[in-house]
Steps between C-alpha positions, in 0.01 A plus 500: 500500500238488219345806648815713460463692177864573404619162609215334322603672181879402566392138523310502171793673331735253663326207350505669168871572529572143588306375208653727236829587672428859408711752706291793417272430805790544747474872566119462544558214746754696685269799537210274596685314786660825625149654536354224719389595857413139616693397808333163580726200500316320234510805262860549557575133447307511161687805397835350590415186282406722208811715539729195539363352179536828307845542630599164383364568143586864454847623599385854543195432717672427845705821497204714378259378756749520794589869395133591455404349852798675664386827347152439648654466860773772500389714203298816491138575605347346189321831433501431130295188559262700725530241771332586818707504827355162655515326159861618460606368851316171413686480164825554665445217755391261221795587285740450806348161570531391150852620473594282797341201355667531167844530677409164675386360175820586321377752253778733617778483756592877554560527878557867468145547401388318812715749706359779304138390557551471883680820525210660331271333749687642802562841345874473490727614204796320348736656757300402799333846558152514576290678227140438605313330774459117490219373273348272753253314266783442247751397757248251644437355147876458437545310830192288456611408158876452557572509866597135527649445172710811478558599861499173668220601735237255585163648576423488888140409442606193289741390775230535768257283292765233460582508859126487615462195274789323675709472169856554461591808313610434145855619428524844354495521123823602336520857391393569144776772473860538598601531871612862440168597338303326779704687773446832331125442453471393866664819612276713291191315620601547877577866446152551337331308776669704770384816316141367491509415879605844584239663283236274655591612848523863400163488311334319801623777740375769260159332465449472874566855545258590213238282681556684823463834337184392321349365820563830660356689217192278499448562877549870457297572197254197513622340174788497250504684178484275181859599417624378845297179473641439149851559618457276809351212282773544240765479768351181656482336154851577407631367831305179443650459160841564619468253786377238252794536276746511803337173616546335166869608466568383860359161419715473181817617688427287810506825703284670765243766458584796723291561804289805466555726798204630714461872469360691788241786442654840490506680838274806522693818489457686839415830328133515424408184671272447794625403842355448837573754782759357720442734799753702691792342670403409850689543824530156641541632852176701472297196407196577263552886548702726272724613796528515882306811529194357309506191719498716817214695367272214426600328823389798714169549310175369643354182358279556200230300688490776770478788245229340295232309688319234312130611457 
């Protein structure tokens, strides 16, 4: 926590605001908390403690920090802040995790915001129409942070550990939101997970086809071009990342990861391919000869041993 620059500054200003009850630090604190990219549990817990204290002292802090964090998740591309793509995605996951914990801590109680956040994760608009592909890392972060408390889904890995230890499973925790909200969130999560499963199978089949083509090219030309090697490696990394996120979501939803089909190598086209000579169709009545006339000719001929005497 102390190594996080923005939050370290936030803590210093928080102590000062407690001491002097000075509200002029609120906007700076909101900006500092919203800019965090720390996702570790201890960092999030410390940030929640700071935010809860500031929310209790300053009436404008809670709404301000929630709005700023929500904008970090569902807002624009942060081009004005010159945030790199990877850092932007990490900031979104950190903001989402902090938003969930602030809801559980009672800093805000807007269930519509939870619905909005999950709809953004699964790429679905307010009317249920798909606007974009599912954001797999963001959906996994939402389910890991709020799957049990919001959706009522206990992680399969946790249940397996409890069963392996011979312990009785603890009763499920009461949902932290209304039944209507929990049902809506569960439906969105299931829809997003189904989309990810279909994408995983599709990407797996496409990757296997690419691998077969690359193998054929390597055999034909001796090696692959740098462009093809790069495309193959990027495809493999993308498939592994997606498989990781699907596995995490499946664990949180107590669901199964789809089986990846075996893809056969493409069959060689008959045109332009080499083939063995199959011979002429033989007359079964003529035995090993082409026809009856050929059989009679060779049968009437003298033995080769009589024609060519051994020297």
